[in-house]
C-alpha positions in Angstrom: 0.0 0.0 0.0 1.3 3.4 -1.0 0.8 6.2 1.6 -0.4 9.4 0.1 0.8 12.5 1.9 -0.5 16.0 1.6 1.1 19.3 2.4 -0.9 21.5 4.8 -1.4 25.2 4.0 -3.2 28.1 5.6 -4.8 31.2 4.1 -5.9 34.3 5.9 -8.9 36.4 4.7 -8.2 39.6 6.6 -11.4 41.6 6.2 -12.4 45.1 6.9 -16.2 45.4 6.3 -16.8 44.2 2.8 -13.2 44.4 1.8 -10.4 41.8 1.8 -6.6 42.3 1.8 -4.7 40.6 -1.0 -1.0 40.5 -1.9 0.5 40.5 -5.4 3.1 37.7 -5.7 6.5 38.1 -7.2 9.7 36.0 -7.3 8.0 32.9 -5.9 8.1 30.7 -9.0 4.3 30.2 -8.6 1.6 32.6 -9.6 4.0 35.6 -9.9 2.0 38.7 -10.7 -1.2 37.3 -9.4 -3.1 38.3 -6.2 -3.5 35.9 -3.3 -4.5 35.9 0.4 -1.7 36.0 2.9 -0.7 32.5 4.0 1.7 29.6 3.5 2.6 26.1 4.6 3.0 24.8 8.2 6.4 24.7 9.8 7.4 21.4 11.4 5.4 20.8 14.6 3.1 23.7 14.0 -0.7 23.6 14.3 -2.8 25.4 11.6 -4.0 28.2 13.9 -0.4 29.0 15.0 0.6 28.9 11.4 -2.0 31.4 10.2 -1.1 33.8 13.0 2.6 33.5 12.2 2.0 34.1 8.5 0.0 37.2 9.2 2.9 38.6 11.2 5.5 37.5 8.7 3.8 38.6 5.5 1.7 41.6 6.4 3.0 42.7 9.8 -0.3 42.4 11.8 -0.9 40.6 15.1 -4.0 38.5 15.2 -5.1 36.9 18.4 -6.3 33.3 18.5 -9.7 34.4 19.7 -10.1 36.7 16.6 -9.4 34.0 14.0 -12.0 31.6 12.8 -11.8 28.8 10.3 -14.3 29.4 7.6 -13.5 26.7 5.1 -11.0 24.0 3.9 -10.1 22.6 0.5 -8.2 19.7 -0.8 -6.2 20.5 -3.9 -4.3 18.2 -6.2 -2.1 20.2 -8.5 -0.1 18.9 -10.3 -1.5 15.3 -10.3 0.1 13.2 -7.6 0.8 16.3 -5.4 -1.8 17.4 -2.9 -2.3 20.3 -0.6 -4.9 20.7 2.1 -5.6 24.4 2.8 -7.4 25.7 5.9 -9.0 29.1 5.2 -9.3 31.5 8.2 -10.9 34.8 8.5 -10.2 37.7 10.9 -11.6 41.2 11.1 -9.8 42.2 14.3 -6.1 42.7 14.5 -3.4 45.1 15.8 -1.0 47.0 13.6 -1.4 48.4 10.2 -0.9 45.9 7.3 2.3 46.5 5.4 4.4 44.5 2.9 6.9 42.7 5.1 8.2 40.6 2.2 8.9 42.9 -0.7 11.2 40.3 -2.3 8.1 38.0 -2.6 5.3 40.5 -2.8 5.1 43.6 -4.9 2.1 45.2 -3.2 -0.8 44.9 -0.8 -4.3 46.2 -1.6 -7.8 46.1 -0.2 -10.5 44.8 -2.6 -14.2 44.6 -2.5 -14.8 41.0 -1.5 -17.4 40.7 -4.4 -15.0 42.2 -6.9 -11.6 40.7 -6.7 -9.2 40.9 -9.6 -9.4 38.4 -12.4 -5.7 37.6 -11.9 -6.3 36.2 -8.4 -4.8 32.7 -7.7 -7.4 30.1 -8.0 -7.1 28.8 -4.4 -7.6 32.3 -3.1 -10.6 32.8 -5.4 -12.0 29.5 -4.3 -11.5 30.3 -0.6 -13.2 33.7 -1.0 -16.1 32.0 -2.9 -16.6 29.5 -0.1 -16.4 32.2 2.5 -19.0 34.4 0.8 -21.3 31.4 0.1 -20.9 30.0 3.6 -19.5 26.7 2.2 -17.0 24.9 4.4 -15.3 22.4 2.1 -14.2 22.2 -1.5 -12.1 20.0 -3.8 -9.9 21.2 -6.6 -7.9 19.3 -9.2 -9.4 15.9 -8.4 -11.0 15.1 -11.8 -13.9 13.1 -10.4 -14.7 15.8 -7.9 -13.8 19.1 -9.6 -16.1 21.3 -7.5 -14.1 24.5 -7.4 -13.8 26.9 -10.3 
């Protein structure tokens, strides 16, 4: 029996009213020039809530307390075939500090967008996470041919 392993990722939907903060990627070798929600992969021994709080500080310089973060959805992505990623999508509308670009070598800008009018050049996993959040859906699949539920 072959054991199939998935990488675990987190994504933060930092919201202010009906707006969401997105970052434009650069020099990452994936999705450069496209918008995405702050986030990343877990570090060794880290739980998903600790990871999303860490990513918020590392990428956009804000401090989010555990009690102000809520998981709103998750998705299981296979891309490319044979490689899988499970993404836990969190939302926070309370934080301390002013968001700023803490990783200019990997991000060209941060910008607030109307949550119902995000740019066409938004990475598919971020678009899917926002769609699930807006539609109050809690789980989605992407890249699994027999279950391609995300657009």
